[in-house]
C-alpha atoms as one frame of an Amber mdcrd trajectory, in Angstrom:
protein
  -0.027   0.001   0.018   1.447   3.339  -1.078   1.328   6.665   0.763  -1.393
   8.077  -1.563  -3.553   4.916  -1.010  -3.446   5.559   2.757  -4.299   9.245
   2.328  -7.372   8.647   0.269  -8.895   6.113   2.703 -11.623   7.511   4.932
 -10.607   7.098   8.590 -12.531   7.900  11.749 -11.459   7.517  15.349 -14.021
   7.303  18.138 -13.803   6.957  21.888 -16.284   4.585  23.511 -15.967   4.517
  27.329 -12.182   5.042  27.069 -11.764   2.414  24.314 -10.475   3.436  20.894
 -12.610   2.459  17.891 -11.146   3.075  14.457 -13.077   2.680  11.215 -11.109
   2.677   7.924 -12.974   2.575   4.634 -10.851   1.174   1.803 -13.816   0.632
  -0.503 -15.131   4.193  -1.049 -18.528   3.739   0.521 -20.972   6.570  -0.102
 -21.604   8.936   2.779 -25.017   7.384   3.672 -23.722   3.808   3.834 -20.674
   4.824   5.848 -22.868   6.732   8.325 -25.171   3.769   8.739 -22.317   1.320
   9.310 -20.611   3.781  11.674 -23.769   3.830  13.778 -23.999   0.010  13.874
 -20.373  -0.365  14.882 -20.570   2.166  17.702 -23.802   0.591  18.934 -22.174
  -2.884  19.147 -19.007  -1.525  20.732 -21.092   0.353  23.302 -23.490  -2.439
  24.289 -21.773  -5.763  23.463 -20.223  -7.168  26.623 -17.387  -8.926  24.800
 -16.364  -5.776  22.938 -15.941  -3.970  26.255 -13.098  -6.328  27.171 -10.953
  -5.048  24.281  -9.014  -1.814  24.689  -9.059  -1.064  20.972 -10.834  -2.405
  17.867 -10.297  -1.458  14.249 -12.808  -2.040  11.453 -11.413  -2.161   7.925
 -13.944  -2.063   5.125 -12.412  -3.760   2.118 -13.009  -6.417  -0.491 -11.471
  -9.827   0.139  -9.908  -9.337  -3.264  -8.366  -5.883  -2.736  -6.547  -4.194
  -5.617  -4.574  -6.564  -7.748  -3.684  -8.820  -4.873  -5.946 -11.574  -3.491
  -6.023 -11.274   0.270  -5.169 -14.457   2.113  -8.514 -14.759   3.874  -8.649
 -18.061   5.782 -12.232 -18.910   4.936 -14.075 -20.515   2.090 -16.034 -18.603
  -0.561 -13.928 -15.443  -0.228 -16.278 -13.418  -2.430 -19.305 -14.142  -0.244
 -18.126 -13.535   3.301 -19.399 -10.618   5.338 -16.509 -10.328   7.812 -13.365
 -12.037   8.946 -10.294 -11.763  11.181  -6.711 -12.668  10.334  -4.726 -14.688
  12.959  -1.572 -12.898  11.799  -3.016  -9.644  13.085  -3.770 -11.255  16.402
  -0.210 -12.402  16.854   0.767  -8.708  16.880  -2.223  -7.799  19.083  -3.821
  -5.865  16.251  -7.537  -6.263  16.838  -8.981  -5.850  13.348 -12.350  -6.870
  11.984 -12.453  -6.863   8.176 -15.839  -6.157   6.535 -16.806  -6.901   2.968
 -18.531  -3.767   1.513 -20.700  -5.952  -0.746 -22.641  -7.277   2.268 -23.001
  -4.340   4.586 -26.724  -4.244   3.851 -27.136  -7.816   5.051 -29.651  -8.387
   7.820 -26.968 -10.292   9.652 -24.379  -7.534   9.643 -24.767  -6.963  13.399
 -24.368 -10.654  14.241 -21.448 -11.011  11.850 -19.617  -8.068  13.490 -20.396
  -9.581  16.924 -19.100 -12.952  15.735 -15.761 -11.530  14.580 -15.272  -9.460
  17.749 -15.844 -12.690  19.699 -13.000 -14.317  17.808 -10.718 -11.429  18.690
 -11.754 -11.480  22.347 -11.281 -15.286  22.462  -7.720 -14.855  21.307  -7.196
 -11.908  23.648  -8.204 -14.233  26.503  -6.276 -17.332  25.571  -4.269 -16.803
  22.341  -6.200 -19.700  20.843  -6.439 -18.247  17.360  -2.964 -16.734  17.034
  -1.539 -20.007  18.372  -3.157 -21.784  15.385  -0.116 -20.909  13.264   2.298
 -22.348  15.872   0.082 -25.426  16.328   0.038 -25.946  12.575   3.842 -25.816
  12.456   4.132 -28.342  15.296   1.696 -30.670  13.600   3.649 -30.374  10.328
   6.812 -31.339  12.214   5.122 -34.310  13.819   3.802 -35.497  10.466   7.174
 -34.889   8.773   8.708 -37.462  11.198   6.623 -40.148   9.480   6.910 -38.461
   6.057   9.126 -41.142   4.584   6.654 -43.834   5.591   4.242 -42.521   3.014
   4.581 -43.526  -0.611   3.630 -41.128  -3.405   0.024 -42.329  -3.635  -0.746
 -41.914   0.066   1.269 -38.738   0.850  -1.897 -36.597   0.712  -3.085 -38.380
   3.869  -0.817 -36.078   5.835  -3.075 -33.193   4.896  -6.112 -35.114   6.066
  -4.460 -35.669   9.446  -4.096 -31.880   9.871  -7.676 -31.376   8.713  -8.987
 -33.649  11.512  -7.086 -31.753  14.226  -8.335 -28.347  13.094 -11.883 -29.583
  12.566 -12.184 -30.453  16.249 -10.358 -27.258  17.260 -12.797 -25.100  15.275
 -15.713 -26.612  17.242 -14.350 -24.560  20.103 -13.503 -21.282  18.338 -16.552
 -21.128  16.021 -18.923 -22.457  18.671 -17.963 -19.763  21.141 -18.182 -17.015
  18.480 -21.637 -18.184  17.370 -22.911 -18.341  20.922 -21.616 -14.828  21.561
 -23.250 -13.417  18.453 -26.577 -14.958  19.548 -26.128 -13.535  23.029 -25.342
 -10.115  21.606 -28.805  -9.835  20.039 -30.601 -11.399  23.010 -31.196 -14.703
  21.271 -30.127 -16.954  24.186 -32.653 -18.293  26.678 -31.441 -20.867  29.217
 -34.138 -23.449  29.933 -34.549 -27.211  30.065 -36.806 -27.090  27.035 -34.286
 -25.136  24.948 -31.452 -27.419  26.085 -33.286 -30.529  24.947 -34.427 -29.025
  21.690 -30.879 -27.769  20.804 -29.440 -31.197  21.682 -31.980 -33.046  19.538
 -31.531 -30.731  16.537 -27.738 -30.577  16.679 -27.385 -34.339  17.188 -28.198
 -34.872  13.518 -24.991 -33.057  12.446 -22.373 -35.389  14.011 -24.471 -38.392
  12.899 -24.289 -37.120   9.331 -20.573 -36.339   9.648 -19.933 -39.787  11.106
 -21.442 -41.380   7.973 -19.537 -39.043   5.668 -16.279 -39.756   7.482 -16.689
 -43.485   7.026 -17.541 -43.006   3.362 -14.414 -40.877   3.008 -12.268 -43.562
   4.670 -13.609 -46.221   2.288 -12.555 -44.109  -0.656  -9.004 -43.433   0.569
  -7.650 -46.435  -1.287  -9.128 -45.310  -4.653  -6.677 -43.318  -6.700  -8.410
 -42.719 -10.022  -9.406 -39.176 -10.794 -13.152 -39.614 -10.233 -12.728 -41.261
  -6.868 -10.147 -38.661  -5.829 -12.631 -35.872  -6.590 -15.426 -37.737  -4.739
 -13.093 -38.116  -1.739 -12.120 -34.463  -1.664 -15.785 -33.515  -2.036 -16.662
 -35.612   1.029 -13.853 -33.934   3.031 -15.122 -30.556   1.951 -18.641 -31.365
   3.130 -17.316 -32.612   6.469 -15.336 -29.445   6.870 -18.193 -27.011   6.118
 -18.109 -24.454   8.906 -21.780 -24.736   9.634 -21.263 -28.071  11.422 -18.514
 -26.769  13.727 -20.534 -23.600  14.388 -23.648 -25.461  15.494 -21.961 -28.305
  17.353 -19.759 -25.808  19.164 -22.696 -23.536  20.038 -24.521 -26.528  21.513
 -21.464 -27.338  23.665 -21.221 -23.728  24.950 -24.918 -23.693  25.750 -24.694
 -27.088  27.502 -21.678 -26.069  29.607 -23.273 -22.816  30.767 -26.629 -24.470
  31.448 -25.350 -27.583  33.228 -22.194 -26.300  35.025 -22.963 -23.250  37.065
 -19.299 -22.838  37.980 -18.504 -22.002  34.393 -18.796 -18.617  32.713 -18.192
 -17.636  29.074 -14.934 -15.999  30.212 -13.725 -19.256  31.828 -14.734 -21.281
  28.801 -12.730 -18.942  26.527  -9.572 -19.747  28.445  -9.912 -23.543  28.103
  -7.825 -25.469  25.599 -10.087 -27.229  23.092  -9.197 -30.621  24.631 -10.321
 -29.426  28.102 -13.277 -27.700  26.493 -14.606 -30.958  25.049 -13.726 -33.003
  28.154 -15.677 -30.562  30.336 -18.560 -31.027  27.957 -18.366 -34.794  28.211
 -18.567 -34.549  32.001 -21.616 -32.261  31.777 -23.483 -34.540  29.427 -22.726
 -37.512  31.677 -24.504 -35.708  34.519 -27.641 -35.707  32.318 -27.199 -39.305
  31.182 -26.940 -38.067  27.616 -24.567 -39.204  24.914 -22.114 -36.413  24.094
 -22.037 -35.400  20.433 -18.237 -35.213  20.425 -15.486 -36.558  22.696 -11.710
 -36.549  22.794 -10.649 -40.052  23.807 -13.403 -41.700  25.850 -15.134 -43.127
  22.767 -18.431 -41.883  24.176 -19.102 -39.227  21.524 -20.734 -39.749  18.190
 -17.523 -38.161  16.892 -14.501 -39.138  18.959 -11.178 -37.531  18.101  -8.921
 -40.445  19.025 -11.226 -42.986  17.353 -11.258 -41.019  14.095  -7.485 -40.571
  14.326  -7.020 -44.291  14.808  -9.322 -45.014  11.857  -7.174 -42.697   9.719
  -4.008 -44.448  10.875  -5.403 -47.920  10.186  -6.211 -46.902   6.605  -2.699
 -45.527   6.236  -1.239 -48.871   7.269  -3.629 -50.802   5.094  -2.541 -48.806
   2.054   1.024 -49.997   2.770   3.795 -47.568   3.429   6.978 -47.553   1.384
   8.925 -50.217   3.296  12.214 -49.198   1.779  11.981 -45.869   3.543  11.301
 -47.190   7.056
């Protein structure tokens, strides 16, 4: 970005209860749209409990594809997202929410802003999002140690191992953000009836993913082009964010409803392993099957069980013995 680019961007600084709010428009919104968005942002920053924990928040209005360079936005469907955060900003404690100008008229703009602020606050509390880059590097190192055990046809399985880890991890991050966005608009009511309805509705998701995962495993040995595309399509469906959002929101709701010693602040500081284990304990108190688990085998989706299934397929596909 050149000096003249910076100068022509509209920038406003506001003070909300001693917290600095900065709005930078890189998309040349007209005066009316900017004023409307400005009002929404200040309303959220003034009333949203989570936003009050942050000393400073910036809002950058820009297209995911900005200028001649495609932004590295870590989400699917880059052209259709309303907002996002970048873990690289969080590492430097730069609390920035990016907003797509194409969707500022969306009815969900308030909840989307609340969702992204929740991600920033979650990282501010526990470094869970900025640590994703470090965790990814560690996982790559661990996988690299068995790198030579993979032949050329099965080497892509390493990527699938990483996918599994971050799928379970996103249940925590996306679930907390979705719960917070619902709470921000007053759409959370704690009751036995709601708890049971949410459990019943959400239960269908891990059941569907369980079936998809097993179909995916059966196709791992098929290496023709059609089967490869089918396999990647299955992985894509499993990884759709909606499943981690809803499963995670159910877990947050369950923890707060069943464990009165927990608060959203305490939940934000849990590692995702402890997060899911706490959930397992809570569901056990209600004699209900947890939707996910880490290693107990109790959940419809169990991290260790799925990891072991992946490893068994790897062994079945035969590693390159010469490289052992």
